[in-house]
C-alpha positions as CSV (number, residue, x, y, z in Angstrom):
1,M,41.6,26.2,70.4
2,W,42.8,29.0,72.7
3,W,45.9,27.4,74.2
4,S,47.5,26.6,70.8
5,V,47.0,30.3,69.8
6,P,49.9,31.7,71.9
7,V,52.3,29.3,70.3
8,I,51.2,30.4,66.9
9,S,51.3,34.1,67.8
10,I,54.8,33.7,69.3
11,A,56.0,32.1,66.1
12,R,54.3,34.8,64.0
13,V,55.7,37.6,66.1
14,G,59.2,36.1,65.8
15,E,58.9,36.1,62.1
16,Q,57.6,39.6,61.8
17,A,59.5,41.3,64.6
18,P,62.7,39.4,65.4
19,G,64.1,40.4,68.8
20,V,60.8,41.3,70.3
21,R,60.2,39.6,73.6
22,L,56.6,38.9,74.8
23,C,56.1,38.6,78.6
24,F,52.8,37.0,79.7
25,V,52.0,37.7,83.4
26,Q,49.2,36.7,85.7
27,K,46.8,39.5,86.6
28,P,46.6,39.8,90.4
29,N,43.2,41.5,90.4
30,R,40.5,43.1,88.2
31,E,41.8,46.7,88.5
32,S,43.5,48.5,85.6
33,T,46.4,49.9,87.7
34,S,49.0,48.0,85.6
35,L,47.7,49.6,82.4
36,R,47.7,53.0,83.9
37,D,51.2,52.9,85.4
38,G,52.7,51.3,82.3
39,T,53.9,48.0,83.8
40,V,51.6,46.1,81.3
41,D,51.0,47.2,77.7
42,L,48.0,45.0,76.9
43,E,45.4,42.9,78.8
44,T,42.9,40.4,77.6
45,G,39.9,39.8,79.9
46,V,36.4,40.6,80.8
47,V,35.6,44.3,81.3
48,G,34.3,44.8,84.9
49,N,33.2,47.7,87.1
50,T,36.7,48.1,88.5
51,M,38.1,48.9,85.1
52,G,39.3,52.6,84.9
53,P,37.1,54.8,82.7
54,E,40.0,55.9,80.6
55,V,41.0,52.3,79.6
56,R,40.2,51.5,76.0
57,A,38.5,48.1,75.3
58,Q,37.8,46.2,72.1
59,A,35.8,43.0,72.1
60,L,37.7,40.0,70.8
61,F,35.3,37.1,71.1
62,R,32.4,35.7,73.0
63,D,32.5,32.6,75.1
64,R,30.1,30.4,77.2
65,L,30.6,28.2,80.2
66,V,30.5,24.5,79.7
67,G,30.6,21.6,82.3
68,V,33.6,19.3,82.1
69,V,34.2,15.9,83.8
70,R,36.7,13.0,83.4
71,L,35.9,10.4,80.8
72,G,33.8,7.7,82.5
73,H,32.3,10.1,85.0
74,P,28.6,9.3,85.6
75,L,27.6,12.7,84.0
76,S,29.5,11.6,80.8
77,Q,26.9,8.9,80.2
78,R,23.5,10.5,80.6
79,E,21.4,13.6,79.9
80,I,22.2,16.3,82.4
81,T,19.4,18.1,84.2
82,P,19.8,21.1,86.5
83,A,19.2,18.8,89.5
84,L,21.7,16.2,88.4
85,Y,24.3,18.9,87.7
86,A,23.8,20.6,91.0
87,S,23.9,17.3,92.9
88,G,27.6,16.6,91.9
89,R,30.7,17.8,93.7
90,H,32.2,20.9,92.1
91,V,35.5,22.8,91.7
92,A,34.9,26.5,91.4
93,V,37.2,29.1,89.7
94,S,37.7,32.4,91.4
95,R,40.9,34.5,91.7
96,R,39.3,36.2,94.7
97,G,38.2,33.0,96.4
98,L,34.5,33.6,96.0
99,D,32.2,30.6,96.4
100,Q,29.2,32.1,94.6
101,G,28.8,33.3,91.0
102,P,26.6,33.3,87.9
103,I,26.2,29.5,88.0
104,D,24.9,29.6,91.5
105,E,22.5,32.5,90.6
106,A,21.2,30.5,87.7
107,L,20.5,27.4,90.0
108,Q,18.5,29.5,92.5
109,P,15.2,29.7,90.5
110,F,15.3,25.8,90.5
111,G,15.8,25.8,94.3
112,L,19.2,24.1,93.7
113,V,22.5,24.7,95.4
114,R,25.7,23.1,94.2
115,E,28.3,21.6,96.6
116,I,31.6,23.5,96.0
117,V,34.3,21.2,97.3
118,T,37.2,23.4,96.4
119,I,38.0,26.8,94.9
120,V,41.0,27.4,92.7
121,G,42.4,30.5,91.0
122,G,42.5,29.3,87.4
123,F,40.8,27.2,84.7
124,S,43.8,24.9,84.1
125,T,43.9,23.9,87.8
126,A,40.1,23.3,87.8
127,L,40.4,21.0,84.8
128,A,43.4,19.1,86.2
129,L,41.3,18.4,89.4
130,A,38.3,17.3,87.4
131,R,40.5,15.1,85.2
132,A,41.8,13.3,88.2
133,S,38.6,13.0,90.3
134,D,34.8,13.0,90.2
135,L,34.7,16.8,90.5
136,I,32.8,18.9,87.9
137,A,34.5,22.0,86.5
138,S,32.6,24.7,84.7
139,V,34.9,26.7,82.4
140,P,34.7,28.9,79.3
141,E,34.4,26.7,76.2
142,R,36.7,28.4,73.7
143,H,39.2,29.6,76.2
144,T,39.9,26.1,77.4
145,G,39.6,24.2,74.1
146,N,42.9,22.2,74.2
147,L,43.0,21.8,78.0
148,R,39.8,19.8,77.8
149,A,41.1,17.3,75.4
150,G,40.4,13.8,76.6
151,M,37.6,14.9,78.9
152,H,33.9,15.0,78.5
153,S,32.4,18.5,78.0
154,F,28.7,19.3,78.1
155,P,26.4,22.4,77.8
156,L,25.3,23.6,81.2
157,P,21.7,22.6,81.8
158,I,21.1,26.2,83.0
159,A,21.3,29.6,81.3
160,T,24.4,31.6,82.3
161,P,25.5,34.9,80.7
162,E,27.9,34.8,77.8
163,I,31.4,36.2,78.5
164,T,32.9,38.8,76.2
165,V,36.7,38.7,76.2
166,S,38.2,42.0,75.3
167,L,41.5,43.6,74.5
168,L,42.3,46.4,77.0
169,W,45.0,49.1,76.8
170,H,45.7,52.7,78.0
171,P,44.9,55.5,75.6
172,R,48.4,57.0,75.7
173,L,49.4,54.0,73.5
174,D,46.6,54.5,70.9
175,A,48.9,56.0,68.2
176,D,52.1,54.1,69.0
177,P,52.9,52.1,65.9
178,A,54.5,49.2,67.8
179,H,51.5,49.0,70.1
180,R,49.0,49.2,67.2
181,W,50.9,46.4,65.5
182,L,50.8,44.2,68.7
183,R,47.0,44.9,69.1
184,G,46.6,43.8,65.5
185,Q,48.4,40.5,66.2
186,V,46.2,39.7,69.2
187,R,43.0,40.6,67.2
188,D,44.2,38.3,64.3
189,V,44.9,35.4,66.5
190,C,41.6,35.7,68.3
191,A,39.7,36.0,65.1
192,A,41.3,32.7,64.0
193,I,39.6,30.9,67.0
194,R,36.1,32.0,66.2
């Protein structure tokens, strides 16, 4: 239940460290510039090739993609094959606006191509569109737990790579007691959602 976790962690931080203010910001790109220049203390995300070599990373949890449709959608009432999944209309998630990804690569061996109707920058937007239409969203299962409430979720009928969500920080903060405490809070909260 990923989205209930920040509420729990904020309450916990308030009890353990009154007066501390947490600021959650959207990451504009996959680079580690904000960690290097000190504008961000911690990140959670998937480690990519654009991550600076000096950035420290610790795995928090693994996730997998699932398909999600509104209740009553035709896919909510039958077994889903690769062909049936691909034949639907899809909403894709990409911060960079890309229209191809691991799902499309997994469909290629079957000779299938999905119709991407729209591309959005976040999972909550993709789920909102799927909830209000016949679009199919494919999102990380654990990361979107509460956001999928009242919708039909299903395992993808194709093999896609698992996602490892990691905690990222700059090494200059390794020994800082406050930063070590904050990293521990994030690790504890993520351990609770396993």
